[in-house]
C-alpha positions as CSV (number, residue, x, y, z in Angstrom):
1,M,138.6,-31.6,-78.4
2,A,141.6,-29.4,-77.0
3,I,143.9,-28.2,-77.6
4,I,147.6,-28.9,-76.1
5,K,149.2,-25.9,-73.6
6,K,152.3,-24.3,-73.3
7,G,153.9,-27.6,-70.5
8,N,153.1,-30.5,-71.6
9,K,156.2,-32.1,-73.0
10,L,155.1,-33.1,-75.9
11,L,155.1,-29.9,-77.5
12,R,158.8,-30.3,-77.0
13,E,159.4,-33.2,-79.3
14,E,160.4,-33.4,-83.1
15,S,158.0,-34.9,-85.4
16,K,158.5,-37.5,-87.0
17,K,158.0,-37.0,-90.5
18,V,154.7,-38.7,-92.2
19,N,155.9,-42.1,-94.9
20,L,154.5,-41.3,-99.0
21,S,152.8,-44.3,-99.0
22,D,151.1,-43.0,-96.0
23,I,149.8,-39.6,-96.7
24,K,146.2,-41.0,-98.8
25,S,145.9,-43.7,-95.5
26,A,142.5,-43.4,-93.4
27,K,144.6,-42.2,-90.3
28,I,146.9,-39.8,-91.2
29,K,142.9,-38.3,-93.3
30,A,141.4,-38.4,-90.3
31,V,144.4,-36.5,-88.4
32,I,144.2,-33.6,-91.1
33,Q,140.7,-33.6,-90.9
34,R,140.9,-34.2,-86.5
35,M,143.5,-30.1,-86.8
36,K,141.3,-28.8,-89.9
37,D,137.6,-29.4,-87.2
38,E,139.8,-27.8,-84.2
39,L,141.2,-24.4,-86.3
40,A,137.5,-24.1,-87.6
41,Q,136.2,-24.2,-84.3
42,R,138.7,-21.3,-83.0
43,Q,138.2,-17.9,-84.0
44,E,141.0,-16.7,-82.5
45,G,143.4,-19.3,-84.8
46,V,144.5,-19.5,-88.3
47,A,146.9,-22.1,-88.0
48,I,147.5,-25.1,-86.5
49,A,150.4,-27.6,-86.2
50,A,150.1,-31.3,-84.9
51,P,152.4,-31.1,-82.4
52,Q,149.2,-29.0,-80.8
53,I,147.3,-31.8,-81.2
54,G,149.1,-34.6,-79.2
55,I,150.2,-36.1,-82.8
56,N,153.9,-36.0,-83.3
57,L,153.9,-35.6,-86.5
58,R,154.9,-32.8,-89.7
59,I,151.7,-31.1,-90.3
60,F,150.3,-28.1,-89.3
61,V,146.8,-26.9,-92.2
62,L,146.8,-23.3,-92.2
63,D,143.4,-21.1,-92.9
64,K,142.9,-19.5,-96.5
65,I,142.3,-16.6,-94.5
66,L,146.0,-15.3,-94.8
67,T,146.3,-15.2,-98.2
68,Q,143.6,-12.9,-98.7
69,P,142.4,-9.1,-97.1
70,P,143.1,-8.0,-94.1
71,Y,145.6,-10.1,-93.9
72,T,148.2,-9.5,-96.8
73,Q,147.2,-5.4,-95.9
74,K,146.5,-4.4,-91.8
75,R,144.9,-6.7,-90.0
76,K,140.5,-6.0,-89.6
77,E,141.6,-2.2,-88.6
78,E,140.2,-1.3,-92.5
79,G,136.9,-2.8,-92.3
80,A,137.3,-5.8,-93.7
81,P,134.6,-8.1,-92.6
82,E,134.2,-10.6,-90.2
83,E,136.6,-14.1,-91.0
84,K,133.3,-15.5,-89.6
85,E,131.3,-14.7,-91.9
86,A,132.8,-17.3,-94.8
87,K,133.6,-21.2,-94.5
88,K,136.4,-21.4,-93.7
89,E,138.9,-23.1,-96.0
90,F,142.3,-24.8,-95.1
91,F,145.8,-25.5,-97.1
92,T,147.6,-28.8,-96.2
93,F,151.3,-29.0,-96.1
94,I,152.7,-32.8,-94.8
95,N,156.7,-33.2,-94.1
96,P,156.9,-29.2,-94.8
97,E,160.9,-28.0,-95.7
98,I,161.8,-24.1,-95.7
99,I,164.0,-24.4,-99.0
100,K,165.4,-20.5,-98.8
101,K,164.8,-17.8,-96.7
102,S,165.6,-14.2,-96.7
103,S,168.4,-13.2,-94.7
104,K,165.8,-9.8,-93.4
105,K,164.1,-10.5,-90.7
106,I,160.3,-8.5,-89.9
107,P,158.7,-8.2,-86.0
108,L,155.7,-9.3,-86.5
109,N,152.8,-9.3,-83.4
110,E,152.8,-13.4,-82.9
111,G,150.0,-15.8,-80.2
112,C,149.6,-19.4,-80.3
113,L,146.8,-21.6,-79.0
114,S,149.2,-23.5,-77.2
115,V,150.5,-20.1,-75.7
116,P,147.0,-18.1,-74.5
117,G,146.6,-14.7,-73.8
118,V,150.6,-14.3,-74.7
119,Y,151.3,-12.2,-78.0
120,E,154.2,-10.6,-78.7
121,N,157.1,-9.8,-82.0
122,I,159.1,-12.1,-82.8
123,K,161.7,-11.1,-86.0
124,R,161.2,-13.1,-88.5
125,S,162.7,-13.9,-92.0
126,E,160.1,-11.6,-94.2
127,K,159.8,-14.2,-97.2
128,I,160.3,-17.7,-96.9
129,T,160.2,-20.6,-100.0
130,I,158.5,-23.9,-98.4
131,E,157.8,-27.5,-100.1
132,A,155.9,-29.7,-98.7
133,Y,153.3,-32.3,-99.9
134,D,149.4,-31.6,-100.3
135,E,147.1,-33.9,-98.6
136,N,146.8,-36.0,-102.3
137,G,150.5,-36.7,-101.9
138,G,151.6,-34.3,-104.3
139,I,154.6,-32.0,-104.0
140,F,154.6,-28.5,-104.1
141,R,156.6,-25.0,-103.5
142,Q,155.5,-21.4,-102.5
143,S,156.5,-18.8,-101.4
144,A,155.6,-16.4,-98.7
145,S,156.2,-13.1,-97.4
146,K,154.8,-10.9,-93.7
147,I,152.6,-12.5,-92.2
148,L,152.5,-15.9,-93.9
149,A,156.0,-16.6,-93.5
150,Q,155.7,-15.8,-90.6
151,A,152.7,-17.9,-90.1
152,I,154.4,-20.8,-91.9
153,Q,158.1,-20.6,-89.6
154,H,156.1,-20.5,-86.4
155,E,154.4,-24.0,-88.1
156,I,157.6,-25.7,-88.8
157,D,159.0,-24.4,-85.0
158,H,155.8,-26.5,-83.4
159,L,157.1,-29.7,-85.6
160,D,161.0,-28.7,-83.9
161,G,160.0,-29.0,-80.5
162,I,159.5,-24.7,-80.6
163,L,157.0,-22.3,-79.4
164,F,157.4,-18.7,-80.1
165,I,157.9,-17.7,-76.7
166,D,162.0,-19.1,-76.9
167,H,162.4,-16.6,-79.6
168,V,161.9,-14.1,-77.0
169,R,165.2,-12.4,-76.1
170,D,163.6,-10.6,-73.1
171,R,163.1,-13.4,-71.0
172,K,161.0,-10.8,-67.8
173,S,159.0,-9.2,-71.5
174,K,157.0,-12.8,-72.2
175,I,153.3,-12.3,-70.9
176,S,152.4,-9.5,-72.8
177,V,148.4,-10.5,-71.6
178,G,146.6,-9.3,-75.0
């Protein structure tokens, strides 16, 4: 399996909503499983949107690690256990919509599986509330802050055909390879 990279026109298309009657279908379950499998293989990724695997649907999957230390505190610098020791678990968001966001924006370092090797500080709303469907068709609402809010906003951008590098104001600084 491969992640679609920057330059592929599929990453610039607005994704289509999933019909609610299709959420439990074999097709949608297969898409979600493919996304989970792809993300599970990648140490550097914490979330993936359907367009990144070439599927134009409003779905993203997020690693549950983002809701636990070290992400809820400071990342790995404080001696947290290696991520690969635990089996990865995921949250699935279908047809997500941000229904509330804070006006306060904070800069956090951001990267993307579709833009490998590039990392930038991106200012996003510090707190958000999102509404989405889970993979069983149940609607849920979740509040998020800091890195979790950042990751959700990043993935929703993918669903809208936006890459994180589009948020960089100084175009010359877009090549921060790390």
